[in-house]
C-alpha positions in Angstrom: 29.2 -0.2 -4.9 26.6 1.5 -4.0 24.4 4.8 -4.7 24.8 6.9 -2.1 21.5 8.5 -0.7 21.9 12.1 -1.1 21.8 15.0 -3.5 24.7 13.5 -5.5 22.9 11.1 -7.1 19.3 12.4 -8.5 16.8 9.6 -7.6 13.4 10.2 -9.5 10.4 7.5 -9.4 7.9 7.6 -12.1 4.9 5.8 -12.1 2.7 5.4 -15.8 -1.0 4.8 -14.3 -3.3 6.0 -16.8 -7.0 5.8 -15.9 -8.5 3.4 -18.8 -8.3 0.0 -18.5 -10.4 -2.5 -20.3 -9.4 -5.9 -18.7 -10.2 -4.3 -15.3 -12.0 -1.2 -15.1 -10.6 1.6 -13.7 -7.9 -0.8 -12.1 -5.3 1.2 -10.7 -7.8 2.6 -8.5 -9.4 -0.5 -7.3 -8.8 -1.4 -3.9 -6.8 -4.2 -2.1 -6.6 -4.3 1.5 -7.7 -1.3 2.1 -5.9 0.9 -0.4 -5.9 2.0 -4.0 -3.5 -0.3 -6.4 -1.8 2.5 -7.5 -0.9 3.3 -4.0 1.3 0.5 -3.3 4.0 1.6 -5.9 4.1 4.9 -4.8 4.6 4.0 -1.3 7.8 1.2 -2.3 9.2 4.6 -3.6 8.8 7.1 -1.3 10.2 4.6 1.5 13.0 3.6 -0.9 16.0 5.7 0.6 17.8 7.9 -2.0 14.6 8.6 -4.4 14.0 12.5 -4.2 10.5 12.7 -6.2 7.8 10.3 -6.6 6.4 11.1 -9.6 2.5 9.7 -11.7 1.9 9.8 -14.8 -1.9 9.8 -15.7 -4.8 11.4 -17.6 -7.1 10.7 -15.0 -8.4 13.6 -12.2 -9.3 10.1 -9.6 -6.5 9.1 -10.0 -4.2 12.2 -9.6 -6.1 12.9 -6.5 -5.4 9.6 -5.1 -1.8 9.9 -6.4 -1.3 13.1 -4.5 -3.2 11.9 -1.1 -0.2 9.2 -1.1 2.1 11.6 -1.2 2.9 12.1 -5.3 3.7 14.4 -7.8 1.5 14.6 -11.0 2.4 14.8 -14.5 -0.6 15.2 -16.9 -0.1 13.0 -19.9 -2.0 13.7 -23.3 -4.9 11.9 -24.6 -2.6 10.8 -27.7 -0.4 8.6 -25.3 -3.2 7.6 -23.5 -5.0 4.8 -25.0 -5.0 1.4 -25.3 -1.8 1.3 -27.9 -0.1 3.9 -25.9 3.4 2.8 -24.8 5.0 3.0 -21.5 8.1 4.5 -22.8 5.9 7.4 -24.3 4.7 7.8 -20.8 8.4 8.0 -19.2 9.7 10.1 -21.8 6.6 12.8 -21.8 7.4 13.4 -18.2 11.1 13.3 -18.3 10.8 16.0 -21.2 7.6 17.8 -18.7 10.1 18.1 -15.8 12.9 18.8 -17.8 11.3 21.6 -20.2 9.1 22.9 -17.0 11.6 23.1 -14.2 15.5 22.2 -15.4 15.2 18.7 -13.5 16.8 16.0 -14.9 17.4 12.6 -13.2 20.7 10.6 -13.1 18.9 7.4 -12.7 14.9 6.7 -13.0 13.1 4.0 -11.6 10.5 2.6 -13.2 7.6 1.2 -10.8 4.6 -0.1 -12.5 1.1 0.4 -11.0 -0.2 -3.4 -11.6 3.3 -4.6 -9.0 1.6 -3.6 -5.6 3.8 -7.0 -3.9 7.5 -5.9 -4.4 8.8 -5.0 -1.0 10.5 -1.5 -0.5 14.1 -3.2 0.3 13.7 -5.0 -3.3 13.7 -1.4 -4.9 16.6 -0.2 -3.2 18.6 -3.4 -3.9 17.6 -3.1 -7.9 19.4 0.3 -7.6 22.6 -1.1 -5.7 22.6 -3.6 -7.8 22.8 -1.5 -11.3 25.4 0.4 -9.6 27.5 -2.0 -8.5 27.4 -3.7 -11.6 28.2 -0.7 -13.6 24.9 -0.9 -15.4 22.9 1.3 -17.5 19.4 -0.2 -17.5 18.1 -2.7 -15.1 14.8 -5.2 -14.9 13.5 -6.9 -12.3 13.4 -10.7 -13.1 11.8 -14.0 -11.3 13.7 -17.4 -12.1 11.9 -19.8 -13.9 12.1 -23.2 -12.2 11.4 -26.4 -14.1 12.2 -27.6 -17.4 11.7 -24.8 -20.1 10.1 -25.8 -23.6 9.7 -23.1 -26.8 6.5 -24.3 -28.8 6.8 -23.6 -32.2 4.3 -23.7 -35.3 5.7 -27.2 -35.8 7.4 -28.5 -32.9 8.9 -28.2 -29.3 12.3 -27.3 -28.3 13.7 -27.9 -24.6 15.6 -25.1 -23.6 17.4 -25.3 -21.1 17.7 -29.5 -20.9 18.2 -32.3 -23.1 15.2 -34.8 -22.6 17.4 -37.8 -23.1 19.3 -37.3 -20.0 17.2 -35.9 -17.9 18.6 -34.1 -14.8 16.9 -33.7 -11.4 15.8 -30.2 -11.5 18.7 -28.8 -8.8 20.9 -29.8 -11.4 19.4 -27.7 -14.2 22.8 -25.7 -15.9 21.1 -23.2 -17.4 19.3 -19.8 -15.3 16.2 -19.1 -17.3 15.0 -15.8 -16.2 11.2 -14.0 -16.4 10.7 -10.5 -16.3 8.0 -9.7 -14.1 7.8 -6.1 -14.8 7.9 -5.0 -11.3 10.9 -2.9 -11.0 13.1 -1.1 -13.8 15.8 1.0 -13.5 17.7 3.3 -16.3 19.7 6.3 -17.4 17.8 8.9 -19.1 20.0 8.5 -22.4 18.8 5.0 -22.3 15.4 6.0 -23.0 16.4 9.2 -25.1 18.9 6.8 -27.3 16.9 3.9 -27.5 13.1 4.7 -27.3 13.4 1.9 -24.4 13.8 1.5 -20.7 16.3 -1.3 -21.4 19.8 -0.6 -23.2 23.6 0.1 -22.8 25.0 -2.6 -20.6 21.3 -4.2 -18.9 21.8 -5.7 -15.8 19.1 -7.8 -13.6 17.4 -7.8 -10.4 16.4 -11.1 -9.2 13.1 -11.5 -7.5 10.8 -14.4 -5.7 8.2 -15.6 -7.9 6.1 -14.6 -4.5 6.7 -11.0 -5.1 6.7 -10.9 -8.4 3.0 -11.5 -9.4 1.1 -8.8 -11.5 -2.6 -7.1 -11.9 -3.7 -7.8 -15.1 -7.0 -10.0 -14.5 -9.7 -9.5 -12.7 -9.3 -13.0 -11.1 -5.6 -11.7 -10.2 -7.3 -8.6 -7.6 -8.3 -12.0 -5.0 -5.3 -13.5 -5.7 -3.0 -10.3 -4.6 -5.0 -9.4 -1.9 -5.0 -13.0 -0.8 -1.3 -12.2 -0.6 -1.3 -9.1 0.5 -3.0 -10.3 3.8 -0.8 -13.0 4.1 2.1 -11.1 5.4 3.1 -11.1 8.8 6.0 -9.0 9.9 7.7 -9.2 13.3 4.8 -8.6 16.1 5.8 -5.1 17.2 7.2 -4.3 20.4 3.4 -2.9 21.7 2.2 -4.1 25.3 -1.5 -4.6 24.4 -2.0 -6.6 27.8 -1.9 -3.3 29.8 -4.7 -1.4 27.4 -8.2 -0.8 29.5 -9.7 1.3 27.4 -10.4 1.6 23.1 -11.2 4.6 21.7 -12.3 4.8 18.2 -13.2 7.6 15.6 -16.4 7.0 14.1 -16.2 8.2 10.2 -14.0 6.2 8.7 -13.1 3.9 11.3 -16.6 2.1 12.3 -17.5 3.5 8.6 -16.2 3.2 5.6 -16.0 6.9 5.5 -18.9 7.4 3.1 -22.3 8.9 3.8 -25.5 7.8 1.8 -28.1 10.8 1.6 -31.5 10.8 0.7 -33.3 13.2 -1.1 -34.6 14.4 2.3 -31.3 15.1 3.3 -31.2 12.3 5.8 -28.1 10.9 6.4 -27.1 6.9 6.9 -23.7 4.8 7.1 -22.5 2.0 6.3 -21.4 -0.2 9.1 -19.5 -3.9 9.7 -21.7 -6.5 11.5 -17.8 -8.3 12.7 -17.0 -5.0 14.0 -19.7 -4.9 16.4 -19.1 -8.3 17.4 -15.4 -7.5 18.6 -16.5 -4.6 20.5 -19.1 -6.7 22.1 -16.4 -9.2 22.9 -14.0 -6.5 24.2 -16.8 -5.6 26.6 -17.3 -8.8 28.0 -13.9 -9.2 28.5 -13.7 -6.2 31.1 -12.3 -3.7 28.4 -14.3 -0.4 27.5 -14.6 0.8 24.0 -15.5 5.0 23.1 -16.3 6.7 20.1 -15.0 10.5 20.5 -16.2 11.7 16.8 -16.4 15.7 15.6 -19.5 15.2 13.7 -22.5 16.2 15.5 -24.9 13.5 14.0 -28.1 11.6 14.7 -26.5 8.3 13.7 -23.3 8.4 15.5 -25.3 8.3 18.5 -27.2 5.7 17.5 -25.1 3.3 16.6 -22.8 4.0 19.8 -26.2 3.2 21.4 -26.8 0.1 19.8 -23.5 -0.8 20.7 -23.6 0.3 23.8 -20.6 2.4 24.1 -19.9 5.5 25.1 -20.1 8.6 22.9 -19.2 11.8 22.3 -19.5 13.4 18.9 -19.9 17.0 17.8 -16.2 17.5 19.1 -14.3 20.1 18.5 -11.0 19.2 20.6 -10.6 15.3 20.2 -7.1 15.1 22.5 -9.0 17.5 25.7 -12.2 15.2 25.5 -10.1 11.9 25.3 -8.0 13.4 28.1 -10.8 13.8 30.4 -11.8 10.2 29.3 -9.1 9.2 31.0 -9.0 11.4 33.8 -12.6 10.1 35.2 -11.6 6.5 34.7 -8.1 7.1 36.3 -5.8 5.7 33.4 -2.6 6.5 32.1 -2.0 6.9 28.3 -0.2 3.5 28.0 -3.5 2.0 28.8 -5.7 3.4 26.1 -5.3 2.6 22.6 -7.1 4.8 19.6 -7.9 3.6 16.4 -7.6 6.3 13.6 -7.9 7.0 10.2 -7.7 11.1 9.2 -5.4 14.5 10.5 -8.0 15.3 12.9 -7.1 11.7 14.9 -3.0 13.1 15.0 -3.1 14.5 18.6 -5.2 11.8 20.2 -2.6 9.3 18.5 -0.1 11.0 19.7 -1.1 11.1 23.5 -2.1 7.5 23.6 0.4 4.6 24.4 -0.8 2.7 21.5 -1.5 4.5 18.5 -3.0 2.9 15.8 -4.3 3.0 12.1 -6.8 1.6 9.7 -5.0 -0.1 6.8 -6.6 3.1 4.5 -5.8 5.4 6.4 -4.3 9.1 5.7 -1.0 8.9 4.5 -0.5 11.8 7.1 -1.2 9.5 10.0 1.4 6.5 9.1 4.1 7.6 10.8 2.3 8.2 14.1 0.8 4.7 14.0 2.7 1.5 16.2 0.3 -0.6 14.5 -1.8 -0.9 11.0 -4.9 -3.1 10.6 -4.9 -5.0 7.3 -8.7 -4.1 7.3 -9.9 -0.8 6.0 -12.0 1.4 8.5 -15.7 -0.2 8.0 -14.8 -2.9 7.0 -13.7 -5.1 9.6 -11.0 -2.8 11.1 -12.6 -2.5 14.2 -12.8 -6.5 14.9 -9.4 -6.6 13.8 -8.0 -4.7 16.5 -10.9 -6.3 19.2 -8.8 -9.7 18.5 -5.3 -8.2 19.3 -6.3 -7.3 22.5 -8.0 -9.9 23.0 -4.9 -12.2 22.4 -2.9 -10.2 24.6 -5.2 -11.1 27.3 -4.8 -14.8 26.8 -8.2 -15.2 24.9 -8.0 -17.4 21.4 -9.2 -14.7 18.6 -11.2 -16.2 15.6 -8.3 -14.2 13.2 -5.6 -11.7 13.5 -3.7 -10.0 11.3 -0.7 -7.5 12.3 0.8 -5.1 10.0 3.4 -2.8 11.3 4.1 0.5 10.0 
């Protein structure tokens, strides 16, 4: 039995994400592969069939802004339940009460996703919900198996928990399963939280996850580990014909730059670019592919950067699609011969028109559905170089590095 993905069962995803964190300052906003940590849990919830609302409980204005950008609603958490000693249960109960009192909204199930678990898969969330339903449970936690020989360290002695040291079995012959709650996914009926003051109560079920997808971001060293694991994900190659691409068109801000502007006291602007992107563009040009920039910004820094790269620049452009179509006509190119790398809503028309629309890793959520490919690197930090490697590989040239992620 599975829960229906329609309005008969109300599924609410709740993600507590407070602003304060002593171990890793501003932890929930730290970028991993170009996206804020909290965004991974929002994305997982939004992509899970049946979840009708995604709500972030926070006390922090910046987290609230980021959460809304990634498609979540926000419930403001009061200061008295936002400190280091505040429990997640307090935040969950407060959010449920706010939704009930303000809107009369009461879900049938709450899917509690911790912001510190970015490695969970979307199908993990759905399978966890289905597990609770199929087992007739009232609450559920996700866990990963503890493989090996487990001991409990007491104050004065050590006690084996899952085997007899005098008759040591092979690891695969261990009879007792030991599970470690991984903190990634909890599902519960609201009455469980209101009755027990806990996310777990009534009949409890477990959803087993792989250890690889169970890592959390708790300590500073976890950031590098989890980011490497995220970058290593290799979904199946998309059915995209890159070999026919003759022209790569780039937005400037947020693609060739990291979307920030440096302004001095005289009002002069400067931007941050990545030399790896420059090398990627040079390699494309050497291979016979054209590269061009179309930007809405009318700024000398755009023209100066493009001139140094030796690529065509159309800046101060109010109709990017019209400029792109003129560019294509001048080269006798069809949309299928053009790839466009963008990052925000002003790129949407161009991305719809070209044969291969691509988004940078930290693109605005509004353009994700338009992209056939998404880079693993953010804008201004290697995204263009990554795309150049894909295009060169499609032409039979060995790339130095290539990572694809499909949306």
